[in-house]
Biopython code that builds the backbone (N, CA, C, O; Angstrom):
import numpy as np
from Bio.PDB.StructureBuilder import StructureBuilder

atoms = [
    (1, "UNK", "N", (4.493, 8.114, 10.905)),
    (1, "UNK", "CA", (5.514, 7.299, 10.154)),
    (1, "UNK", "C", (4.496, 6.183, 9.795)),
    (1, "UNK", "O", (3.539, 5.686, 10.389)),
    (2, "UNK", "N", (5.128, 5.972, 8.493)),
    (2, "UNK", "CA", (4.267, 4.651, 7.686)),
    (2, "UNK", "C", (4.641, 3.433, 8.278)),
    (2, "UNK", "O", (5.780, 3.172, 8.665)),
    (3, "UNK", "N", (3.639, 2.672, 8.343)),
    (3, "UNK", "CA", (3.817, 1.234, 9.354)),
    (3, "UNK", "C", (2.930, 0.292, 8.164)),
    (3, "UNK", "O", (1.990, 0.649, 7.455)),
    (4, "UNK", "N", (3.661, -1.107, 8.257)),
    (4, "UNK", "CA", (3.081, -1.818, 7.365)),
    (4, "UNK", "C", (2.504, -3.277, 8.470)),
    (4, "UNK", "O", (2.993, -3.534, 9.571)),
    (5, "UNK", "N", (1.618, -3.886, 7.939)),
    (5, "UNK", "CA", (1.123, -4.785, 9.038)),
    (5, "UNK", "C", (0.737, -6.153, 8.227)),
    (5, "UNK", "O", (-0.048, -6.202, 7.279)),
    (6, "UNK", "N", (1.297, -7.014, 8.673)),
    (6, "UNK", "CA", (0.840, -8.467, 7.920)),
    (6, "UNK", "C", (1.038, -9.363, 8.800)),
    (6, "UNK", "O", (1.796, -9.218, 9.760)),
    (7, "UNK", "N", (0.292, -10.497, 8.524)),
    (7, "UNK", "CA", (0.160, -11.624, 9.229)),
    (7, "UNK", "C", (1.388, -12.682, 9.312)),
    (7, "UNK", "O", (1.753, -13.163, 8.239)),
    (8, "UNK", "N", (2.028, -13.067, 10.448)),
    (8, "UNK", "CA", (3.403, -13.977, 10.236)),
    (8, "UNK", "C", (2.653, -15.345, 10.837)),
    (8, "UNK", "O", (2.321, -15.558, 12.003)),
    (9, "UNK", "N", (2.498, -16.171, 9.709)),
    (9, "UNK", "CA", (1.781, -17.333, 10.117)),
    (9, "UNK", "C", (2.481, -18.594, 10.774)),
    (9, "UNK", "O", (1.927, -19.595, 11.227)),
    (10, "UNK", "N", (3.942, -18.281, 10.712)),
    (10, "UNK", "CA", (4.967, -19.285, 11.158)),
    (10, "UNK", "C", (4.799, -19.083, 12.875)),
    (10, "UNK", "O", (5.108, -19.969, 13.671)),
    (11, "UNK", "N", (4.203, -17.628, 13.306)),
    (11, "UNK", "CA", (4.208, -17.433, 14.724)),
    (11, "UNK", "C", (2.687, -17.426, 15.233)),
    (11, "UNK", "O", (2.386, -17.324, 16.422)),
    (12, "UNK", "N", (1.807, -17.542, 14.229)),
    (12, "UNK", "CA", (0.443, -16.821, 14.321)),
    (12, "UNK", "C", (0.312, -15.696, 15.212)),
    (12, "UNK", "O", (-0.275, -15.810, 16.288)),
    (13, "UNK", "N", (0.887, -14.488, 14.774)),
    (13, "UNK", "CA", (1.251, -13.392, 15.099)),
    (13, "UNK", "C", (0.801, -12.245, 13.980)),
    (13, "UNK", "O", (0.921, -12.381, 12.762)),
    (14, "UNK", "N", (0.293, -11.167, 14.619)),
    (14, "UNK", "CA", (0.472, -9.983, 13.364)),
    (14, "UNK", "C", (1.505, -9.216, 13.610)),
    (14, "UNK", "O", (1.745, -8.929, 14.783)),
    (15, "UNK", "N", (2.350, -8.713, 12.536)),
    (15, "UNK", "CA", (3.623, -7.789, 12.650)),
    (15, "UNK", "C", (3.388, -6.402, 12.211)),
    (15, "UNK", "O", (2.753, -6.180, 11.180)),
    (16, "UNK", "N", (3.822, -5.555, 12.870)),
    (16, "UNK", "CA", (3.825, -4.188, 12.504)),
    (16, "UNK", "C", (5.093, -3.750, 12.368)),
    (16, "UNK", "O", (5.829, -3.738, 13.355)),
    (17, "UNK", "N", (5.501, -3.363, 11.237)),
    (17, "UNK", "CA", (6.766, -2.635, 10.798)),
    (17, "UNK", "C", (6.934, -1.512, 10.248)),
    (17, "UNK", "O", (6.309, -1.167, 9.245)),
    (18, "UNK", "N", (7.923, -0.702, 10.918)),
    (18, "UNK", "CA", (8.382, 0.636, 9.955)),
    (18, "UNK", "C", (9.715, 0.719, 10.171)),
    (18, "UNK", "O", (10.235, -0.147, 10.875)),
    (19, "UNK", "N", (10.388, 1.603, 9.699)),
    (19, "UNK", "CA", (11.747, 1.859, 9.743)),
    (19, "UNK", "C", (12.406, 2.070, 11.106)),
    (19, "UNK", "O", (13.619, 2.281, 11.102)),
    (20, "UNK", "N", (11.777, 2.040, 12.230)),
    (20, "UNK", "CA", (12.415, 1.885, 13.385)),
    (20, "UNK", "C", (12.266, 0.490, 14.164)),
    (20, "UNK", "O", (13.137, 0.063, 14.921)),
    (21, "UNK", "N", (11.371, 0.002, 13.960)),
    (21, "UNK", "CA", (11.069, -1.298, 14.910)),
    (21, "UNK", "C", (10.075, -2.316, 14.061)),
    (21, "UNK", "O", (9.511, -2.202, 12.973)),
    (22, "UNK", "N", (10.114, -3.243, 14.944)),
    (22, "UNK", "CA", (9.061, -4.357, 14.269)),
    (22, "UNK", "C", (8.372, -4.735, 15.699)),
    (22, "UNK", "O", (9.088, -4.703, 16.700)),
    (23, "UNK", "N", (7.041, -5.081, 15.809)),
    (23, "UNK", "CA", (6.365, -5.499, 16.839)),
    (23, "UNK", "C", (5.219, -6.596, 16.371)),
    (23, "UNK", "O", (4.397, -6.524, 15.458)),
    (24, "UNK", "N", (5.494, -7.729, 17.422)),
    (24, "UNK", "CA", (4.402, -8.566, 17.015)),
    (24, "UNK", "C", (3.623, -8.668, 18.148)),
    (24, "UNK", "O", (4.025, -8.369, 19.272)),
    (25, "UNK", "N", (2.246, -9.184, 17.823)),
    (25, "UNK", "CA", (1.178, -9.065, 18.693)),
    (25, "UNK", "C", (0.064, -10.233, 18.398)),
    (25, "UNK", "O", (0.046, -10.771, 17.291)),
    (26, "UNK", "N", (-0.683, -10.533, 19.226)),
    (26, "UNK", "CA", (-1.786, -11.388, 19.001)),
    (26, "UNK", "C", (-3.144, -10.600, 18.371)),
    (26, "UNK", "O", (-3.796, -11.090, 17.449)),
    (27, "UNK", "N", (-3.465, -9.338, 18.990)),
    (27, "UNK", "CA", (-4.447, -8.596, 18.387)),
    (27, "UNK", "C", (-4.114, -7.200, 17.919)),
    (27, "UNK", "O", (-3.027, -6.840, 18.370)),
    (28, "UNK", "N", (-4.561, -6.520, 17.345)),
    (28, "UNK", "CA", (-4.302, -4.996, 17.088)),
    (28, "UNK", "C", (-5.577, -4.427, 16.530)),
    (28, "UNK", "O", (-6.446, -5.053, 15.923)),
    (29, "UNK", "N", (-5.556, -2.930, 16.876)),
    (29, "UNK", "CA", (-6.750, -2.246, 16.316)),
    (29, "UNK", "C", (-6.234, -1.293, 15.679)),
    (29, "UNK", "O", (-5.391, -0.586, 16.232)),
    (30, "UNK", "N", (-6.595, -1.087, 14.491)),
    (30, "UNK", "CA", (-6.237, 0.028, 13.400)),
    (30, "UNK", "C", (-7.069, 1.192, 13.479)),
    (30, "UNK", "O", (-8.006, 1.140, 12.683)),
    (31, "UNK", "N", (-7.021, 2.348, 14.267)),
    (31, "UNK", "CA", (-7.709, 3.087, 14.585)),
    (31, "UNK", "C", (-7.798, 4.445, 13.841)),
    (31, "UNK", "O", (-7.914, 5.564, 14.340)),
    (32, "UNK", "N", (-7.720, 4.092, 12.541)),
    (32, "UNK", "CA", (-7.553, 5.232, 11.467)),
    (32, "UNK", "C", (-7.632, 4.701, 10.144)),
    (32, "UNK", "O", (-8.071, 3.568, 9.943)),
    (33, "UNK", "N", (-7.155, 5.600, 9.049)),
    (33, "UNK", "CA", (-6.979, 5.333, 7.670)),
    (33, "UNK", "C", (-6.173, 4.246, 7.249)),
    (33, "UNK", "O", (-5.057, 4.140, 7.757)),
    (34, "UNK", "N", (-6.465, 3.609, 6.598)),
    (34, "UNK", "CA", (-5.289, 2.507, 5.953)),
    (34, "UNK", "C", (-5.486, 2.074, 4.346)),
    (34, "UNK", "O", (-6.564, 2.161, 3.759)),
    (35, "UNK", "N", (-4.352, 1.634, 3.800)),
    (35, "UNK", "CA", (-4.632, 1.195, 2.504)),
    (35, "UNK", "C", (-3.570, -0.067, 2.187)),
    (35, "UNK", "O", (-2.550, -0.327, 2.826)),
    (36, "UNK", "N", (-4.020, -0.665, 1.199)),
    (36, "UNK", "CA", (-3.132, -1.974, 1.027)),
    (36, "UNK", "C", (-2.069, -1.694, 0.091)),
    (36, "UNK", "O", (-2.251, -0.810, -0.747)),
    (37, "UNK", "N", (-0.835, -2.421, 0.131)),
    (37, "UNK", "CA", (0.275, -2.309, -0.536)),
    (37, "UNK", "C", (0.655, -3.556, -1.137)),
    (37, "UNK", "O", (0.887, -4.459, -0.333)),
    (38, "UNK", "N", (0.780, -3.837, -2.424)),
    (38, "UNK", "CA", (1.104, -5.170, -2.905)),
    (38, "UNK", "C", (2.445, -5.136, -3.653)),
    (38, "UNK", "O", (2.848, -4.184, -4.322)),
    (39, "UNK", "N", (3.119, -6.369, -3.441)),
    (39, "UNK", "CA", (4.370, -6.360, -3.997)),
    (39, "UNK", "C", (4.554, -7.751, -4.738)),
    (39, "UNK", "O", (5.207, -8.568, -4.089)),
    (40, "UNK", "N", (4.114, -8.154, -5.934)),
    (40, "UNK", "CA", (3.748, -9.206, -6.339)),
    (40, "UNK", "C", (5.078, -9.797, -6.973)),
    (40, "UNK", "O", (5.129, -11.008, -7.190)),
    (41, "UNK", "N", (6.139, -8.989, -7.270)),
    (41, "UNK", "CA", (7.362, -9.464, -7.727)),
    (41, "UNK", "C", (8.232, -9.953, -6.753)),
    (41, "UNK", "O", (9.135, -10.740, -7.037)),
    (42, "UNK", "N", (8.026, -9.546, -5.631)),
    (42, "UNK", "CA", (8.659, -10.190, -4.248)),
    (42, "UNK", "C", (8.893, -11.388, -4.341)),
    (42, "UNK", "O", (7.978, -12.079, -4.788)),
    (43, "UNK", "N", (10.067, -12.001, -3.992)),
    (43, "UNK", "CA", (10.119, -13.292, -4.054)),
    (43, "UNK", "C", (9.679, -14.014, -2.959)),
    (43, "UNK", "O", (9.207, -15.150, -3.003)),
    (44, "UNK", "N", (9.896, -13.116, -1.667)),
    (44, "UNK", "CA", (9.367, -14.245, -0.521)),
    (44, "UNK", "C", (8.088, -13.637, -0.370)),
    (44, "UNK", "O", (7.721, -12.702, -1.081)),
    (45, "UNK", "N", (7.185, -14.298, 0.821)),
    (45, "UNK", "CA", (6.108, -13.731, 1.412)),
    (45, "UNK", "C", (6.461, -12.986, 2.550)),
    (45, "UNK", "O", (7.458, -13.303, 3.199)),
    (46, "UNK", "N", (5.707, -11.966, 2.887)),
    (46, "UNK", "CA", (4.465, -11.568, 2.764)),
    (46, "UNK", "C", (4.533, -10.862, 1.259)),
    (46, "UNK", "O", (5.609, -10.395, 0.884)),
    (47, "UNK", "N", (3.604, -10.809, 0.584)),
    (47, "UNK", "CA", (3.719, -9.921, -0.757)),
    (47, "UNK", "C", (2.564, -8.837, -0.701)),
    (47, "UNK", "O", (2.484, -7.954, -1.554)),
    (48, "UNK", "N", (1.715, -8.950, 0.305)),
    (48, "UNK", "CA", (0.550, -8.013, 0.706)),
    (48, "UNK", "C", (0.498, -7.698, 2.154)),
    (48, "UNK", "O", (0.518, -8.488, 3.098)),
    (49, "UNK", "N", (0.415, -6.179, 2.163)),
    (49, "UNK", "CA", (0.309, -5.472, 3.275)),
    (49, "UNK", "C", (-0.638, -4.625, 3.701)),
    (49, "UNK", "O", (-0.925, -3.853, 2.787)),
    (50, "UNK", "N", (-1.267, -4.416, 4.702)),
    (50, "UNK", "CA", (-2.010, -3.341, 5.302)),
    (50, "UNK", "C", (-0.877, -2.214, 5.568)),
    (50, "UNK", "O", (0.209, -2.484, 6.081)),
    (51, "UNK", "N", (-1.256, -0.949, 5.166)),
    (51, "UNK", "CA", (-0.076, 0.337, 5.371)),
    (51, "UNK", "C", (-1.307, 1.459, 6.159)),
    (51, "UNK", "O", (-2.499, 1.626, 5.901)),
    (52, "UNK", "N", (-0.546, 1.998, 7.038)),
    (52, "UNK", "CA", (-1.111, 3.298, 7.673)),
    (52, "UNK", "C", (0.073, 4.426, 7.530)),
    (52, "UNK", "O", (1.252, 4.075, 7.479)),
    (53, "UNK", "N", (-0.184, 5.328, 7.491)),
    (53, "UNK", "CA", (0.891, 6.362, 7.381)),
    (53, "UNK", "C", (1.052, 7.162, 8.892)),
    (53, "UNK", "O", (1.804, 8.095, 9.174)),
    (54, "UNK", "N", (0.122, 6.487, 9.701)),
    (54, "UNK", "CA", (0.125, 7.167, 11.052)),
    (54, "UNK", "C", (0.421, 5.987, 12.167)),
    (54, "UNK", "O", (-0.546, 5.325, 12.545)),
    (55, "UNK", "N", (1.542, 5.744, 12.627)),
    (55, "UNK", "CA", (1.577, 4.485, 13.504)),
    (55, "UNK", "C", (0.903, 4.687, 14.624)),
    (55, "UNK", "O", (0.290, 3.731, 15.100)),
    (56, "UNK", "N", (0.872, 5.929, 15.265)),
    (56, "UNK", "CA", (0.032, 5.945, 16.363)),
    (56, "UNK", "C", (-1.399, 5.661, 16.520)),
    (56, "UNK", "O", (-2.098, 5.735, 17.530)),
    (57, "UNK", "N", (-1.703, 5.310, 15.284)),
    (57, "UNK", "CA", (-3.128, 5.089, 15.210)),
    (57, "UNK", "C", (-3.269, 3.273, 15.665)),
    (57, "UNK", "O", (-4.336, 2.779, 16.027)),
    (58, "UNK", "N", (-2.149, 2.599, 15.562)),
    (58, "UNK", "CA", (-2.072, 1.256, 15.871)),
    (58, "UNK", "C", (-2.118, 0.882, 17.208)),
    (58, "UNK", "O", (-1.137, 1.250, 17.855)),
    (59, "UNK", "N", (-3.056, 0.196, 17.877)),
    (59, "UNK", "CA", (-3.179, 0.011, 19.185)),
    (59, "UNK", "C", (-3.018, -1.781, 19.390)),
    (59, "UNK", "O", (-3.746, -2.670, 18.948)),
    (60, "UNK", "N", (-1.743, -1.877, 20.254)),
    (60, "UNK", "CA", (-1.672, -3.164, 20.456)),
    (60, "UNK", "C", (-2.352, -3.895, 21.405)),
    (60, "UNK", "O", (-2.368, -3.333, 22.500)),
    (61, "UNK", "N", (-2.915, -4.949, 21.360)),
    (61, "UNK", "CA", (-3.469, -5.866, 22.175)),
    (61, "UNK", "C", (-4.743, -4.867, 22.940)),
    (61, "UNK", "O", (-4.829, -4.830, 24.167)),
    (62, "UNK", "N", (-5.548, -4.204, 22.179)),
    (62, "UNK", "CA", (-6.206, -3.417, 22.698)),
    (62, "UNK", "C", (-7.234, -3.870, 23.590)),
    (62, "UNK", "O", (-7.710, -4.973, 23.324)),
    (63, "UNK", "N", (-7.714, -3.213, 24.667)),
    (63, "UNK", "CA", (-8.843, -3.907, 25.559)),
    (63, "UNK", "C", (-10.403, -4.244, 24.794)),
    (63, "UNK", "O", (-10.702, -3.622, 23.774)),
    (64, "UNK", "N", (-11.055, -4.957, 25.202)),
    (64, "UNK", "CA", (-12.402, -5.416, 24.514)),
    (64, "UNK", "C", (-13.278, -4.376, 24.750)),
    (64, "UNK", "O", (-14.279, -4.281, 24.041)),
    (65, "UNK", "N", (-13.018, -3.406, 25.826)),
    (65, "UNK", "CA", (-14.165, -2.310, 25.738)),
    (65, "UNK", "C", (-14.021, -1.240, 24.908)),
    (65, "UNK", "O", (-14.815, -0.305, 25.009)),
    (66, "UNK", "N", (-13.064, -1.216, 24.030)),
    (66, "UNK", "CA", (-12.882, -0.463, 22.759)),
    (66, "UNK", "C", (-13.796, -0.677, 21.634)),
    (66, "UNK", "O", (-14.230, 0.214, 20.904)),
    (67, "UNK", "N", (-14.051, -1.918, 21.554)),
    (67, "UNK", "CA", (-14.789, -2.576, 20.359)),
    (67, "UNK", "C", (-16.056, -2.185, 20.767)),
    (67, "UNK", "O", (-16.763, -2.454, 19.795)),
    (68, "UNK", "N", (-16.724, -1.732, 21.590)),
    (68, "UNK", "CA", (-18.135, -1.272, 22.013)),
    (68, "UNK", "C", (-18.549, -0.414, 21.353)),
    (68, "UNK", "O", (-19.776, -0.311, 21.333)),
    (69, "UNK", "N", (-17.781, 0.512, 20.578)),
    (69, "UNK", "CA", (-18.046, 1.768, 19.667)),
    (69, "UNK", "C", (-18.022, 1.544, 18.361)),
    (69, "UNK", "O", (-18.169, 2.504, 17.604)),
    (70, "UNK", "N", (-17.829, 0.211, 17.834)),
    (70, "UNK", "CA", (-17.679, -0.452, 16.635)),
    (70, "UNK", "C", (-18.513, -1.503, 16.307)),
    (70, "UNK", "O", (-18.868, -2.316, 17.160)),
    (71, "UNK", "N", (-18.929, -1.576, 14.920)),
    (71, "UNK", "CA", (-19.566, -2.851, 14.225)),
    (71, "UNK", "C", (-18.971, -3.333, 13.219)),
    (71, "UNK", "O", (-18.809, -2.685, 12.186)),
    (72, "UNK", "N", (-18.548, -4.587, 13.392)),
    (72, "UNK", "CA", (-17.866, -5.352, 12.464)),
    (72, "UNK", "C", (-18.643, -5.400, 10.729)),
    (72, "UNK", "O", (-19.512, -6.242, 10.503)),
    (73, "UNK", "N", (-18.342, -4.732, 9.989)),
    (73, "UNK", "CA", (-18.790, -4.704, 8.747)),
    (73, "UNK", "C", (-18.633, -5.961, 7.878)),
    (73, "UNK", "O", (-19.639, -6.542, 7.469)),
    (74, "UNK", "N", (-17.301, -6.430, 7.563)),
    (74, "UNK", "CA", (-17.229, -7.500, 6.700)),
    (74, "UNK", "C", (-15.315, -8.053, 7.042)),
    (74, "UNK", "O", (-14.640, -7.259, 7.699)),
    (75, "UNK", "N", (-14.959, -8.751, 6.783)),
    (75, "UNK", "CA", (-13.803, -9.387, 6.692)),
    (75, "UNK", "C", (-12.761, -8.727, 5.266)),
    (75, "UNK", "O", (-13.109, -8.754, 4.086)),
    (76, "UNK", "N", (-11.679, -8.265, 5.712)),
    (76, "UNK", "CA", (-10.589, -8.007, 4.848)),
    (76, "UNK", "C", (-9.996, -9.335, 4.526)),
    (76, "UNK", "O", (-9.429, -10.059, 5.345)),
    (77, "UNK", "N", (-10.213, -9.642, 3.007)),
    (77, "UNK", "CA", (-9.308, -10.996, 2.819)),
    (77, "UNK", "C", (-8.458, -11.041, 1.800)),
    (77, "UNK", "O", (-8.787, -10.595, 0.701)),
    (78, "UNK", "N", (-7.129, -11.641, 2.049)),
    (78, "UNK", "CA", (-6.198, -11.440, 1.143)),
    (78, "UNK", "C", (-6.046, -12.766, 0.545)),
    (78, "UNK", "O", (-6.030, -13.814, 1.191)),
    (79, "UNK", "N", (-5.909, -12.641, -1.013)),
    (79, "UNK", "CA", (-5.663, -13.883, -1.706)),
    (79, "UNK", "C", (-4.030, -14.161, -1.899)),
    (79, "UNK", "O", (-3.281, -13.368, -2.470)),
    (80, "UNK", "N", (-3.793, -14.887, -1.569)),
    (80, "UNK", "CA", (-2.327, -14.956, -1.469)),
    (80, "UNK", "C", (-1.653, -15.665, -2.780)),
    (80, "UNK", "O", (-0.467, -15.545, -3.088)),
    (81, "UNK", "N", (-2.550, -16.366, -3.437)),
    (81, "UNK", "CA", (-2.147, -17.002, -4.859)),
    (81, "UNK", "C", (-1.984, -15.731, -5.728)),
    (81, "UNK", "O", (-0.956, -15.528, -6.375)),
    (82, "UNK", "N", (-3.063, -14.866, -5.715)),
    (82, "UNK", "CA", (-3.205, -13.915, -6.855)),
    (82, "UNK", "C", (-2.816, -12.464, -6.442)),
    (82, "UNK", "O", (-3.063, -11.466, -7.119)),
    (83, "UNK", "N", (-2.178, -12.479, -5.245)),
    (83, "UNK", "CA", (-1.812, -11.263, -4.549)),
    (83, "UNK", "C", (-2.901, -10.159, -4.579)),
    (83, "UNK", "O", (-2.777, -9.249, -5.399)),
    (84, "UNK", "N", (-3.724, -10.179, -3.922)),
    (84, "UNK", "CA", (-5.081, -9.477, -3.947)),
    (84, "UNK", "C", (-5.812, -9.322, -2.881)),
    (84, "UNK", "O", (-6.223, -10.346, -2.335)),
    (85, "UNK", "N", (-6.136, -8.091, -2.352)),
    (85, "UNK", "CA", (-7.204, -7.920, -1.414)),
    (85, "UNK", "C", (-8.851, -7.555, -2.058)),
    (85, "UNK", "O", (-9.215, -7.072, -3.130)),
    (86, "UNK", "N", (-9.440, -7.937, -1.104)),
    (86, "UNK", "CA", (-10.897, -7.412, -1.552)),
    (86, "UNK", "C", (-11.173, -6.184, -1.283)),
    (86, "UNK", "O", (-11.986, -5.666, -2.049)),
    (87, "UNK", "N", (-10.731, -5.486, -0.372)),
    (87, "UNK", "CA", (-10.924, -4.053, -0.236)),
    (87, "UNK", "C", (-9.461, -3.335, -0.295)),
    (87, "UNK", "O", (-8.489, -3.842, 0.266)),
    (88, "UNK", "N", (-9.394, -2.210, -0.962)),
    (88, "UNK", "CA", (-8.318, -1.653, -1.241)),
    (88, "UNK", "C", (-7.648, -0.181, -0.078)),
    (88, "UNK", "O", (-6.531, 0.322, 0.045)),
    (89, "UNK", "N", (-8.869, 0.063, 0.525)),
    (89, "UNK", "CA", (-8.375, 1.135, 1.590)),
    (89, "UNK", "C", (-9.959, 1.157, 2.474)),
    (89, "UNK", "O", (-10.979, 0.495, 2.280)),
    (90, "UNK", "N", (-9.637, 2.216, 3.494)),
    (90, "UNK", "CA", (-10.516, 2.378, 4.586)),
    (90, "UNK", "C", (-10.236, 2.924, 5.636)),
    (90, "UNK", "O", (-9.239, 3.641, 5.717)),
    (91, "UNK", "N", (-11.096, 2.694, 6.722)),
    (91, "UNK", "CA", (-10.729, 3.096, 8.023)),
    (91, "UNK", "C", (-11.193, 1.919, 9.157)),
    (91, "UNK", "O", (-12.183, 1.207, 8.989)),
    (92, "UNK", "N", (-10.445, 1.854, 10.152)),
    (92, "UNK", "CA", (-10.686, 1.233, 11.190)),
    (92, "UNK", "C", (-10.723, -0.407, 10.910)),
    (92, "UNK", "O", (-11.656, -0.909, 10.283)),
    (93, "UNK", "N", (-9.635, -1.181, 11.427)),
    (93, "UNK", "CA", (-9.440, -2.563, 10.894)),
    (93, "UNK", "C", (-9.310, -3.198, 12.441)),
    (93, "UNK", "O", (-8.776, -2.534, 13.330)),
    (94, "UNK", "N", (-9.777, -4.370, 12.653)),
    (94, "UNK", "CA", (-9.408, -4.985, 13.750)),
    (94, "UNK", "C", (-8.846, -6.272, 13.417)),
    (94, "UNK", "O", (-9.494, -7.140, 12.833)),
    (95, "UNK", "N", (-7.610, -6.408, 13.794)),
    (95, "UNK", "CA", (-6.605, -7.541, 13.409)),
    (95, "UNK", "C", (-6.780, -8.655, 14.493)),
    (95, "UNK", "O", (-5.990, -8.641, 15.436)),
    (96, "UNK", "N", (-7.989, -9.857, 14.424)),
    (96, "UNK", "CA", (-8.140, -10.826, 15.241)),
    (96, "UNK", "C", (-7.094, -11.892, 15.711)),
    (96, "UNK", "O", (-6.100, -12.056, 15.004)),
    (97, "UNK", "N", (-7.255, -12.657, 16.902)),
    (97, "UNK", "CA", (-6.331, -13.581, 17.071)),
    (97, "UNK", "C", (-6.238, -14.780, 16.463)),
    (97, "UNK", "O", (-5.244, -15.481, 16.650)),
    (98, "UNK", "N", (-7.222, -15.162, 15.685)),
    (98, "UNK", "CA", (-7.517, -16.175, 15.063)),
    (98, "UNK", "C", (-7.059, -15.961, 13.372)),
    (98, "UNK", "O", (-7.241, -16.799, 12.489)),
    (99, "UNK", "N", (-6.423, -14.605, 13.202)),
    (99, "UNK", "CA", (-5.950, -14.348, 11.985)),
    (99, "UNK", "C", (-6.762, -13.921, 10.641)),
    (99, "UNK", "O", (-6.391, -13.963, 9.468)),
    (100, "UNK", "N", (-8.135, -13.449, 11.271)),
    (100, "UNK", "CA", (-9.069, -12.787, 10.483)),
    (100, "UNK", "C", (-8.880, -11.292, 10.785)),
    (100, "UNK", "O", (-8.526, -10.761, 11.837)),
    (101, "UNK", "N", (-9.208, -10.739, 9.588)),
    (101, "UNK", "CA", (-8.866, -9.251, 9.832)),
    (101, "UNK", "C", (-10.204, -8.613, 9.381)),
    (101, "UNK", "O", (-10.696, -8.895, 8.289)),
    (102, "UNK", "N", (-10.725, -7.827, 10.165)),
    (102, "UNK", "CA", (-12.283, -7.255, 10.068)),
    (102, "UNK", "C", (-12.173, -5.739, 9.874)),
    (102, "UNK", "O", (-11.337, -5.079, 10.492)),
    (103, "UNK", "N", (-13.144, -5.134, 8.892)),
    (103, "UNK", "CA", (-13.247, -3.822, 8.778)),
    (103, "UNK", "C", (-14.525, -3.451, 9.512)),
    (103, "UNK", "O", (-15.605, -4.041, 9.477)),
    (104, "UNK", "N", (-14.154, -2.247, 10.249)),
    (104, "UNK", "CA", (-15.257, -1.733, 11.535)),
    (104, "UNK", "C", (-15.554, -0.565, 10.845)),
    (104, "UNK", "O", (-14.995, -0.100, 9.852)),
    (105, "UNK", "N", (-16.721, -0.042, 11.634)),
    (105, "UNK", "CA", (-17.526, 0.968, 11.253)),
    (105, "UNK", "C", (-17.894, 1.386, 12.742)),
    (105, "UNK", "O", (-18.044, 0.553, 13.636)),
    (106, "UNK", "N", (-18.035, 2.871, 12.936)),
    (106, "UNK", "CA", (-18.208, 3.299, 14.173)),
    (106, "UNK", "C", (-19.649, 3.207, 14.177)),
    (106, "UNK", "O", (-20.329, 3.317, 13.157)),
    (107, "UNK", "N", (-20.154, 2.984, 15.452)),
    (107, "UNK", "CA", (-21.600, 2.800, 15.707)),
    (107, "UNK", "C", (-22.316, 4.250, 15.864)),
    (107, "UNK", "O", (-21.839, 5.171, 16.527)),
    (108, "UNK", "N", (-23.594, 4.304, 15.112)),
    (108, "UNK", "CA", (-24.167, 5.601, 15.233)),
    (108, "UNK", "C", (-25.036, 5.730, 16.346)),
    (108, "UNK", "O", (-25.600, 6.801, 16.569)),
]
sb = StructureBuilder()
sb.init_structure("model")
sb.init_model(0)
sb.init_chain("A")
sb.init_seg("    ")
for serial, (resi, resn, name, xyz) in enumerate(atoms, 1):
    if name == "N":
        sb.init_residue(resn, " ", resi, " ")
    sb.init_atom(name, np.array(xyz, "f"), 0.0, 1.0, " ", f" {name:<3s}", serial, name[0])
structure = sb.get_structure()
């Protein structure tokens, strides 16, 4: 099922939404393919989302040992003013407690 992830700055949490539910968490791991969706004409924020077509790939509050298999490559950055992400798609994301989002790569 398609799910959208965005940062809720009012509560400093990440939010996952799909047609069945909405879940908030401090950290998340997206263990699969993702892409960005932009809605620049939308009146309210957020206007940019990370989207996955497989909700089962989202791990809420992942345990630390899961990150032993990954390297952080770079940050996924959202430009709120221009409604733009620096990367459009990929695999493996970590949504950190401090509000940063990191693109991950499996260690070889």
